[in-house]
C-alpha positions as CSV (number, residue, x, y, z in Angstrom):
1,M,-3.0,-2.9,27.4
2,S,-3.8,-1.9,31.0
3,S,-2.6,1.4,32.2
4,H,-1.5,-0.4,35.4
5,K,1.5,-1.8,33.5
6,I,2.7,1.7,32.7
7,D,5.1,3.4,35.2
8,F,3.8,7.0,35.4
9,S,5.9,7.8,38.5
10,K,9.2,8.7,36.9
11,L,8.2,12.1,35.2
12,D,5.6,13.3,37.7
13,G,2.8,11.3,36.3
14,L,3.8,11.5,32.6
15,V,5.3,9.1,30.1
16,P,6.9,10.1,26.7
17,C,5.0,8.8,23.7
18,V,6.7,8.3,20.3
19,V,4.0,8.4,17.6
20,Q,4.7,6.4,14.5
21,D,2.6,6.2,11.3
22,A,1.0,2.7,11.3
23,K,1.4,2.3,7.6
24,T,4.7,3.9,6.7
25,N,6.5,3.5,10.1
26,C,7.6,7.1,9.8
27,V,8.1,8.8,13.2
28,L,5.5,11.6,13.4
29,M,6.0,13.3,16.7
30,L,6.7,13.0,20.4
31,G,4.2,13.8,23.1
32,F,3.5,13.0,26.8
33,M,0.6,11.2,28.4
34,N,-0.6,11.0,31.9
35,E,-3.0,8.2,32.9
36,E,-6.1,10.2,32.0
37,A,-4.8,11.0,28.5
38,Y,-4.0,7.3,28.1
39,Q,-7.5,6.2,29.1
40,K,-9.1,8.8,26.8
41,T,-6.9,7.7,23.9
42,Q,-8.0,4.1,24.5
43,A,-11.7,5.0,24.8
44,E,-12.0,7.4,21.9
45,K,-9.3,5.9,19.6
46,K,-8.0,9.4,18.9
47,V,-4.5,10.0,20.4
48,T,-4.7,12.4,23.3
49,F,-1.7,13.9,25.2
50,Y,-1.2,15.9,28.3
51,S,0.0,19.3,27.3
52,R,2.7,20.5,29.7
53,S,2.4,24.1,28.5
54,K,-1.5,24.3,28.7
55,E,-1.6,22.0,31.7
56,R,-4.5,20.0,30.4
57,L,-5.5,17.1,28.2
58,W,-5.0,17.8,24.5
59,T,-6.3,15.6,21.7
60,K,-4.1,16.0,18.6
61,G,-6.3,17.6,15.9
62,E,-8.8,19.2,18.2
63,T,-8.2,22.5,16.5
64,S,-6.8,21.6,13.1
65,G,-9.0,18.5,12.5
66,N,-5.8,16.5,11.8
67,Y,-6.3,13.7,14.2
68,L,-4.1,10.7,15.0
69,M,-6.4,7.7,14.8
70,L,-5.1,5.0,17.2
71,V,-4.0,1.6,15.8
72,D,-1.9,0.2,18.6
73,I,0.1,1.1,21.7
74,L,3.3,-0.7,22.7
75,I,5.2,-0.2,25.9
76,D,9.0,-0.4,26.2
77,C,11.0,-2.7,28.4
78,D,11.1,-0.3,31.3
79,N,7.4,0.3,31.3
80,D,7.9,4.1,31.1
81,T,7.8,4.9,27.4
82,L,5.0,4.3,24.8
83,L,5.2,3.7,21.1
84,I,1.9,4.7,19.5
85,K,1.0,3.5,16.1
86,A,-1.6,5.7,14.5
87,N,-3.1,6.8,11.1
88,P,-2.8,10.6,10.7
89,T,-5.8,12.3,9.0
90,G,-3.6,15.1,7.8
91,P,-0.3,16.9,8.5
92,V,0.9,16.2,12.0
93,C,3.0,19.3,12.7
94,H,1.5,22.7,13.6
95,T,3.7,24.2,10.8
96,G,1.8,22.1,8.2
97,A,4.6,19.6,7.7
98,D,3.9,15.9,7.6
99,T,5.9,15.3,10.8
100,C,7.4,17.3,13.6
101,F,10.8,16.3,12.4
102,K,10.3,17.9,8.9
103,E,10.3,14.5,7.2
104,N,8.2,13.7,4.2
105,N,5.6,11.0,5.1
106,D,4.5,10.4,1.5
107,H,5.5,6.8,1.4
108,W,4.2,4.6,-1.5
109,D,5.0,1.0,-2.3
110,L,3.4,-2.2,-3.6
111,A,1.3,-2.5,-0.4
112,S,-0.1,1.0,-1.2
113,L,-1.0,0.0,-4.7
114,E,-2.5,-3.3,-3.5
115,A,-4.7,-1.3,-1.0
116,I,-6.0,0.8,-3.9
117,I,-6.8,-2.3,-5.9
118,Q,-8.6,-3.9,-3.0
119,D,-10.6,-0.8,-2.4
120,R,-11.7,-0.8,-6.1
121,K,-12.9,-4.4,-5.5
122,K,-14.9,-3.4,-2.5
123,N,-16.0,0.1,-3.7
124,P,-16.2,0.0,-7.6
125,V,-15.4,3.4,-9.3
126,K,-17.1,4.2,-12.6
127,G,-14.5,4.7,-15.3
128,S,-11.7,3.0,-13.3
129,Y,-9.6,0.5,-15.3
130,T,-9.0,-1.6,-12.2
131,T,-12.8,-1.7,-11.5
132,S,-13.6,-2.8,-15.1
133,L,-10.8,-5.4,-15.1
134,L,-12.0,-6.9,-11.8
135,K,-15.6,-7.0,-13.1
136,S,-14.4,-8.8,-16.3
137,G,-13.8,-12.0,-14.4
138,I,-10.9,-14.2,-13.4
139,N,-10.2,-15.5,-16.9
140,K,-9.7,-12.0,-18.3
141,V,-7.5,-10.9,-15.4
142,A,-5.3,-14.1,-15.7
143,Q,-5.1,-13.5,-19.5
144,K,-3.8,-10.0,-18.9
145,V,-1.1,-11.3,-16.5
146,G,0.0,-13.7,-19.2
147,E,0.1,-11.0,-21.9
148,E,2.1,-8.6,-19.6
149,A,4.5,-11.4,-18.8
150,V,5.2,-12.1,-22.5
151,E,5.6,-8.4,-23.2
152,L,8.2,-8.2,-20.3
153,V,10.1,-11.1,-21.7
154,I,10.2,-9.5,-25.1
155,E,11.4,-6.2,-23.7
156,S,14.1,-7.9,-21.6
157,K,15.8,-8.9,-24.8
158,D,16.4,-5.3,-25.8
159,D,18.2,-2.4,-24.0
160,N,15.4,0.1,-23.7
161,K,15.3,0.9,-20.0
162,D,12.0,2.8,-20.1
163,L,10.1,0.1,-22.1
164,F,11.5,-2.7,-19.9
165,L,10.6,-0.9,-16.6
166,N,7.1,0.0,-17.9
167,E,6.4,-3.6,-18.8
168,A,7.7,-4.7,-15.4
169,A,5.3,-2.2,-13.8
170,D,2.4,-3.5,-15.9
171,L,3.1,-7.0,-14.9
172,L,3.3,-6.2,-11.2
173,Y,0.1,-4.2,-11.3
174,H,-1.8,-7.0,-13.2
175,Y,-0.4,-9.6,-10.8
176,L,-1.7,-7.7,-7.8
177,V,-5.1,-7.4,-9.5
178,L,-5.1,-11.2,-10.0
179,L,-4.2,-11.8,-6.3
180,T,-7.1,-9.5,-5.3
181,A,-9.5,-11.2,-7.8
182,K,-8.6,-14.6,-6.2
183,G,-9.1,-13.2,-2.7
184,Y,-5.4,-13.2,-1.7
185,A,-2.9,-10.5,-0.9
186,L,0.9,-10.0,-0.9
187,P,1.4,-11.2,2.7
188,D,-0.1,-14.6,1.6
189,V,2.6,-14.9,-1.1
190,T,5.5,-13.6,1.1
191,A,4.4,-16.1,3.8
192,V,5.1,-18.9,1.3
193,L,8.4,-17.4,0.4
194,K,9.4,-17.1,4.0
195,Q,8.4,-20.7,4.6
196,R,10.6,-21.8,1.7
197,H,13.5,-19.7,3.0
198,S,13.4,-21.3,6.4
199,K,13.8,-24.8,5.0
């Protein structure tokens, strides 16, 4: 995005910037940029603001080492506010909190698990069950999915919540390993479901 599209005139050369975690969508902080800070952010891929108190450019993390690594910048409908999507390398707030709004940014979901599985495929780890399963070949992985599916069906006939949920977790995990082994990912499956839903 060109800085020429951004209206820096309304706040004496500054625009407010809402920073959002690119993975969790959690709002991390609010800062201000002038055109120079914007250009530096684009060039270095580390989010840089204009500090009103210090009256100079300030790269988040320049002292703490907890940088905000740029993923994307979106501009609002009035061209005077930015939404910055970034990956934090540590706590964002100077107090040590995850965010400047005292929210916990420890988000974990199926996509998080899938990312770990995919990383094990690219970067095998000695002693890792996921690594050994992926190395065992597609037949073994598919067999494990079948075994876990049968075990889930068996547990579904009883009323033991813990056993049922553990078997459900086992099935989901092995299903994600199978997707990874085949070279696919969750978005490939959800795209099919979305297409079906639209019909």
